[in-house]
N, C-alpha and C positions, 0 to 999 in steps of 0.2 A: 179377721185375726179370730186363732180360738188356743187361750191359754189354758194348763192344766193346773189343781190344786197341787202347790207343794208337797214337795215328798217330807221325810223324817228331816233330813238335811236341808231342808230349806229352798230347793230346787226344784225348779219349775220348768214347761216350756211354753212357747208363746210360737203357735205355726201361722205360718199365712192362710192357709186353709185346713178345713178338716182334715186331716191322716185315713187316709184307708186301712194304713199300716204301720200299724210300731212294734218293733220288735221287744220294746224292752217293756211290755206290757205281763212278757211270759216267760218274765228273767225269774229265776229262783235262785235258791241263796246254794245251792248244788250247781250251777251255773256257772258263779263267782268263785267257785274252790277250784284249785288244781288237780287234773287228774292225779292220779300215782303213777300213771304211765300212759303211755298214747296209744289208741287204738289204732289198730292196721287194716287197713280198707282191704274189705272183701272182693273188691272189683278190679281187682288186677289182669287182664285177659291173660290166660296163657300164649307161650310164642306159638305152640301147634298142639292138637290135641294129643297125637302121636309122639310128639321129639320125646328122648332121653334127659334124664335128671342135668345130664353132663352136657346137654346141646349148649354152643357150636362144637363142643371138643369132638375126638374120637372118641374119647373114653374117660373114665371117672377118675384114674387116676392121674392124668393130662389135668383135668379140670382143676382137679384140687391142687396140684402143683401148679398151676396158672393162678388159681385161686391166690395161694398166699403170697407169689411174686406181684402178686401188684396188691396188696394191703400190706399196712403198714405202712414204715419208713423206706427209706431207698438204701436205707446204712442198715442193713440187718444187725439186730443186738441177739444178747441170751434169748431173750424174750420171744423173739420171732424165732430161733433154730427150734427151740420148744413149740412153737405154733406147727415147723416143716413135722417134727417129729409127731407130734400130738393130733395134729387135725391133717395131716397126709400121708406120712408111714404107717403109721398103727390103726389104720380106719379097714375095716372088714374088705373095703373093695377096692382094696389098694394091692395092684398085680403090676409086679418088677418088669415082666412081658412088655406090656404097655408104654414103657418107655423106650424101646428098642427100636432105635431111631428118631430119637426125638429130637425137635428142632427149637430152639426158642420162637426163634425170626420166623420159622414157619405157623406157629402157633399164635403167635400175635399177628400174622399176618390172616389166619384166618377169624381170629375174633374183630379185626378192622374189615374185614369182607362179608362178614354176617349180618352189618348194619344193610345190605342190599341184596340181603337175601329173607331177612323177615317177610313171612306171609300177612296179606293185609296192609293198611295203610295204620300209623298213629291215630290215636282219638283225636277229633275235631280237625282234621286235616291237614296235617304237618305239609309242607309243600318246600321245592327244592328251586332255587330259579339262582338267576345272575341278572345285575345290572349295569349298569354302562357310566364309564366317566369319560371327561374329555382330558384331555392331554394338552393341557398348553406348552407354548416354546418360551424358554426363559429367555427372557427381555425382547418378549416380540410379542407386538399388538395385533395380531389376527384376531378377527372376532370369535368369539366364543362357540359360536353356531356352527363356525368353518373348521373347528379343531379336530382333529383326530379321535376317534374313541377306543376303550379300552375295555373287554367283557373281565368282569370279576365273579369266576363261577362261584359256587358251593353257599348259596344263600338259603338256608333254612329259615322259613316262617310259617305262621298261621294269619291268616286274616282277621286285622282285629276285629270286624262284627261276629267272626266264629267265638273268639275270645269273651264278647260279650254275650255273646248269644247262649252260651256255655255257664257263664255264671248266675244269671237272671234265670237260667231254666235248672240249675243245680239245687240241691237243699240247702244250701248255703245262704240260697234268695231270702229266706224266712228270715236273717237275721240284719236284711238291708233296709237302709233309712231307706223311704220314698220319699218322705218332705220333707226337705229342710227346714229345721225350726229356730230361733234363740233360745239360748240357754240361761235362764238368769238364776239369781240366787237372791234370798229374802232373808237373812240372819234371823231379823226378829219375826217375821210372818207379819211382819206391820211396813203396809203400803208407804205410809207416810214417813217412812223415816229412809226412803227409796232402794232403788232395787240397782245388787251389780250383773254386771253382762258376764258370763263364763265361757272361753273359747276352750277350744279343745280339738275341736274334731272337722272335718272337711263339712260333712251335712250340717254344723252350728255354725259355719262360716257366713260372714255379709257376701264375700263374691259367690255362693253356692245359692244364697238364699235370692241376690241380682239374678242371676243364671235364670231361678226357675221361675221370678218373676216375667222372664223377658221369651219363655219357651213360646211358640205358636199354639195357637187354639186348634185342641182335635178336630179331626171333619166328622166326628159324632162325638155327641154331649156325654156319651157313657165310656168314653175312653178316656181313661188315665193318662193324664202325659207326664213323664219323667225325665230326671237325669241317672247317666251313666257315668259318675265322676271320676275320670281313669285318673290313674296315678301312675308313672313312666317313672322306672329306674332304668339304668345302665350300667355297666361296669366291667371292661377287660380284664382275663383271666387267665394266669397259666395252666396248662393243662397237667404239667409235673414239675418235679424239681429240678429238672435237667434239661435242658434245651431250652428253645424257645417257641414251642409248639402253644397256640395262645386261639381263644375263642372270646367273641363279644355276647356276652347275653342280654338279653332284652327282657324286660320285667313289665307287669302291668299290675297293681291293686284298687281296687274302685274306695273310692271314698266312701261308698256310703255305708259302707261297714265300720266299724270302732274297732281300732287296733287291738284294743283288750279282749275281742273276738278271737282273732288271729294268735296272738301270743300269749297263749296259756291261761287267760280266763275264764272261757267255756270248755266243758268238759266232753260237749256231746263228740261220739265218735265220728260224725259226720266231719264235723268241722277239721278234724283231725288226719284227714287220710289221705294216703301219697299217691297222686295219679302222674302216670307218664305226663301228662301234660301241665301238669301243678306242682308244686309243692304246697300243703298247707292250703291259702288263700293268695298265694301270689301266681299269677298264670306266664306261663312264661309263652312268650308270641315270636321269638326272632334267638336265633342262634349265626352268628355268624363271623368270617375270619377279623380279627381284628387289625393283624399286619396285612398290607399290601400282599400280593402273591410275588413271590420272586422274580416270575418273570415278567413282570413289569417294570423291570431294569432294562432287559435285553431289550424287549418292544419298544421303550423309547429310547432306546439307544441305536436302533436298528431305523426308526423313524426320523431320528433329528441328527445322530451323528455325533450326540455328546450323552453321557450318565444324567439320570438325573439329582440337580441339586438337591440337598439336603430340605431347603425352602420349598421346593417344587413337589419332594414327597410327601410332606406335612401339608399342603394344599391338597393335592388327593384322597391323603386321609380323611379332610373335611368333606371333600368331593363323593368320597363313599358314602357318609354316612347319611349327607344329603338325599345320594340317590336311593340308598334304602329304604329313609323314609317316605320319599318320594313314589313308590312301590308300594308301600304298607299303604299309606293314603288313596286310595282307591276309589276311581267315581263312586261305588256303591257305598262305601264309607263317605264321602264328601256329601250323599244325597241323601245318609240316615244324619249326618250332622245338621243337616239343614232343615227336614222335613220330617226327620224322628224313622225310627223303625218297629213296626209292630211284632210283639213278643208276646209269646206266650208263656208265661211266667210260672215259676215250678209251682204256683199256688190255685193253678187253672185261670187264673186271669186274664184276657189279654189287656197289655199297657202300648202306647208308644213310649217309647225310649231314644230319649237323645243324649250321644254321646260328647262329651265335651272334656276338656282338656282341662287340668286343675296346678300338677306340677310335673317336673321332670327332675330324676335325682340322677346325677352322674360322678363320679368320680374320676379325681385325673389320672389321666390326661385327657379325657372326652369331656371332660365338664365343662368349658367354654363352647363348645362346637355350637351348639346350638343358638348361641347368640351370635353367632357369625353372620350373620345377613347378605342377602345378594346384593350385588353393589346398586341394583337397582330399586332399593326396596324405600330410599326416602320419595324416590316417582310414582310409585306403583303400590303403594300400601302392602305389600305381598311375604311379608315374615320371610322365618328363615331358611322352607324348602324352596326359594326360585319362583316356577311359576305356578306351584302349587296355590288353587284359589279358596281353598279352606282357609287358609287365613286370614283371610281379607272380614272371615267371621269372628273369628278368635280374639276376644277383650286385649288388648296389650297394656302394658303399664306407660304412664305419662313417657319415659324417659326409655323405655324399649328401643326405639330409634337409636339413640346413642350408643349402646352398648358395643357394637363392632368396632365401630371407629376409636371407641376409649380405651380397646384391651391393648 
């Protein structure tokens, strides 16, 4: 164990081994003050080098009108009307002739179709796929393996290893804590009076210290083994104040980084950059339809002759989440979980990184879904993604196996 000297507040660290990188060594007073404004990243790639400023619309007048329509509240006010006049009608590039034959439905459709017309791929390889879920017959005891399948399209995602590699090769890596430690407080700088353990970060938790101590040895003595502390969030969201269109964004944050770095205490422009694939340091890795497709009801009715009950639809929503996670936990990710993945980090040093799951935050109505275990969990100790073997390796709380039946 390696112990640091107490700082001015009596706080000191106890590392299980000598760390190769401690981001707090370079913190200055300027880093701990809020910036008066947030710098904007200059690395947002243009849609196309020759695209006009009003792309994808036909002209600048239509673009301004559509921008006015989509910004602000859906109930237009005096301020909204003034915005229409000042930001659209009085602009130098406004041309009444541009609005001949204008159709709001057509322009909105043009905006929707643009997503499929953008050149190239989004950063870090967003992908589109579909997943299949089993359709049970109500009050039937047919084996699950024999149940018909329904394909749910439109699942947008990024492989978890791509997110991990992006994070550890980005400038934010320099703020990551690679070696967990215990934080202690000695109020009087007097060991005889005892010390207090200070809790507050993932990288100072007993769980991460334990996980760090259980990492396999590196194949070479000079290859450092470290943990990527995944912290997941998901929350269904409505896309507008009208209708029922919704999505289910999935995010991850790495517990190697202090939340103080993310939420405003560090002023570095690289930490407050906006990218297509992430907001600040919350990495988005999934964008899925939270509601089941309407076509599933007709498919079910044509299959079984009856409409699916509310209980069946609730079950299928849970199955959808399980199928998405089963898709995300690829064989490559499972291999990295067990054996590590070699990444040349931002500082130019190659390290063996082991992904580990520490938290999963979810808001109602999906907050209980991860606890709904597979029916054969007690027999095979496989966790909530059914047959995915990775959860044999995830440390479960002692009473985790009782969560499903007790809900």
